C-alpha positions as CSV (number, residue, x, y, z in Angstrom):
1,X,-67.5,-10.5,-6.4
2,X,-70.5,-8.2,-6.8
3,X,-72.7,-7.8,-3.7
4,X,-76.2,-6.4,-3.5
5,X,-77.3,-4.6,-0.3
6,X,-80.7,-3.8,-1.8
7,X,-83.5,-5.9,-0.5
8,X,-86.7,-5.9,-2.7
9,X,-90.2,-6.0,-1.3
10,X,-90.5,-9.5,-2.7
11,X,-87.5,-10.7,-0.7
12,X,-89.0,-9.2,2.4
13,X,-92.1,-11.2,1.8
14,X,-90.2,-14.4,1.2
15,X,-88.3,-13.9,4.4
16,X,-91.5,-13.2,6.3
17,X,-93.0,-16.5,4.9
18,X,-89.9,-18.3,6.2
19,X,-90.3,-16.8,9.7
20,X,-87.5,-14.2,9.3
21,X,-88.2,-10.7,10.4
22,X,-87.2,-7.7,8.3
23,X,-84.7,-6.6,10.9
24,X,-83.0,-10.0,10.9
25,X,-82.9,-10.1,7.1
26,X,-81.3,-6.6,7.0
27,X,-78.8,-7.6,9.6
28,X,-77.9,-10.7,7.8
29,X,-77.4,-9.1,4.4
30,X,-76.1,-5.6,5.3
31,X,-74.4,-6.3,8.6
32,X,-73.0,-9.8,8.3
33,X,-72.7,-9.9,4.4
34,X,-74.7,-13.2,4.0
35,X,-75.7,-14.2,0.5
36,X,-79.3,-13.5,-0.1
37,X,-80.2,-17.1,-0.7
38,X,-78.9,-18.1,2.7
39,X,-80.3,-15.0,4.4
40,X,-83.8,-15.7,3.0
41,X,-83.9,-19.4,3.9
42,X,-82.0,-20.0,7.1
43,X,-84.5,-20.1,9.9
44,X,-83.6,-17.8,12.9
45,X,-82.2,-19.5,16.0
46,X,-84.7,-20.2,18.7
47,X,-83.2,-20.1,22.1
48,X,-84.7,-22.6,24.5
49,X,-86.4,-21.1,27.5
50,X,-84.6,-21.5,30.8
51,X,-86.3,-22.5,34.0
52,X,-86.9,-19.4,36.0
53,X,-85.8,-21.3,39.1
54,X,-82.2,-21.3,37.8
55,X,-82.4,-17.6,36.9
56,X,-83.3,-16.8,40.5
57,X,-80.5,-19.0,41.8
58,X,-78.0,-17.3,39.4
59,X,-79.1,-13.8,40.7
60,X,-78.7,-15.0,44.3
61,X,-75.2,-16.1,43.4
62,X,-74.4,-12.7,41.9
63,X,-74.5,-14.0,38.3
64,X,-76.2,-11.6,35.9
65,X,-79.0,-12.6,33.5
66,X,-76.8,-12.0,30.4
67,X,-73.9,-14.0,31.8
68,X,-76.2,-16.8,32.8
69,X,-77.7,-17.1,29.3
70,X,-74.2,-16.7,27.7
71,X,-73.0,-19.6,29.8
72,X,-75.9,-21.8,28.6
73,X,-76.3,-20.8,24.9
74,X,-72.8,-19.8,23.9
75,X,-70.7,-22.0,26.1
76,X,-73.0,-25.0,26.3
77,X,-73.1,-25.2,30.1
78,X,-76.1,-26.9,31.8
79,X,-78.4,-24.5,33.8
80,X,-77.3,-25.7,37.2
81,X,-73.6,-25.1,36.5
82,X,-74.4,-21.7,34.8
83,X,-76.3,-20.6,37.9
84,X,-73.9,-21.8,40.6
85,X,-70.4,-21.5,39.1
86,X,-68.9,-18.4,40.8
87,X,-67.8,-15.5,38.6
88,X,-64.1,-15.1,38.0
89,X,-62.6,-11.6,38.4
90,X,-60.3,-10.2,35.7
91,X,-57.0,-11.1,37.5
92,X,-58.2,-14.7,38.1
93,X,-59.2,-15.0,34.5
94,X,-55.9,-13.7,33.2
95,X,-54.1,-16.1,35.5
96,X,-56.1,-19.0,34.0
97,X,-55.4,-17.9,30.5
98,X,-51.7,-17.5,31.2
99,X,-51.6,-21.0,32.7
100,X,-53.3,-22.6,29.7
101,X,-51.1,-20.8,27.2
102,X,-47.9,-21.5,29.1
103,X,-45.2,-22.9,26.8
104,X,-42.4,-23.6,29.4
105,X,-43.1,-25.3,32.7
106,X,-42.9,-23.1,35.8
107,X,-40.4,-25.5,37.4
108,X,-37.9,-25.1,34.6
109,X,-38.2,-21.3,34.6
110,X,-37.6,-21.3,38.4
111,X,-34.7,-23.6,38.0
112,X,-33.2,-21.3,35.4
113,X,-33.7,-18.3,37.8
114,X,-32.0,-20.2,40.6
115,X,-29.0,-20.8,38.3
116,X,-28.8,-17.1,37.4
117,X,-30.3,-17.5,33.9
118,X,-32.9,-14.9,32.9
119,X,-36.2,-15.9,31.4
120,X,-35.2,-14.3,28.0
121,X,-32.0,-16.2,27.9
122,X,-33.7,-19.4,28.8
123,X,-36.3,-18.9,26.1
124,X,-33.7,-18.0,23.5
125,X,-31.6,-21.0,24.2
126,X,-34.6,-23.2,23.5
127,X,-36.1,-21.4,20.6
128,X,-33.0,-20.1,18.7
129,X,-30.4,-22.5,19.7
130,X,-32.5,-25.7,20.0
131,X,-31.3,-26.6,23.4
132,X,-33.3,-28.9,25.7
133,X,-35.1,-27.3,28.6
134,X,-32.8,-28.9,31.1
135,X,-29.7,-27.6,29.4
136,X,-31.2,-24.2,28.9
137,X,-32.0,-24.0,32.6
138,X,-28.8,-25.4,34.0
139,X,-25.8,-24.6,31.8
140,X,-24.2,-21.4,33.2
141,X,-23.9,-18.3,31.2
142,X,-20.5,-17.8,29.6
143,X,-19.2,-14.3,30.2
144,X,-16.4,-12.6,28.3
């Protein structure tokens, strides 16, 4: 695939007629590797202005301007939620991620621990040996 990074003066004019700035055109073609046809014709995104009332509320709640706008435009939140939902610190965020990505229920892991079965053994019994979670958590370890 051949790719052209050169932008001719004619292409700059076409982009200008389509409401695309030279900087946006260069970023699309050279930075994001868009094809010229798409880069010249796709109109730039127009972010909807946000009521300044919500921006002030967000600032009172300790939510920065960039975070507020990211919540609205990238995450699709409504302005009220974006301005009032408290920030989550790094540890809380990691706990939420761990909870959503959890494969094995906490109760089963705790049951295995109470029965003297380590998490690694519990996990391997399920993954490698195909055991049910109940068996993996309750059948005692056989020693030599």
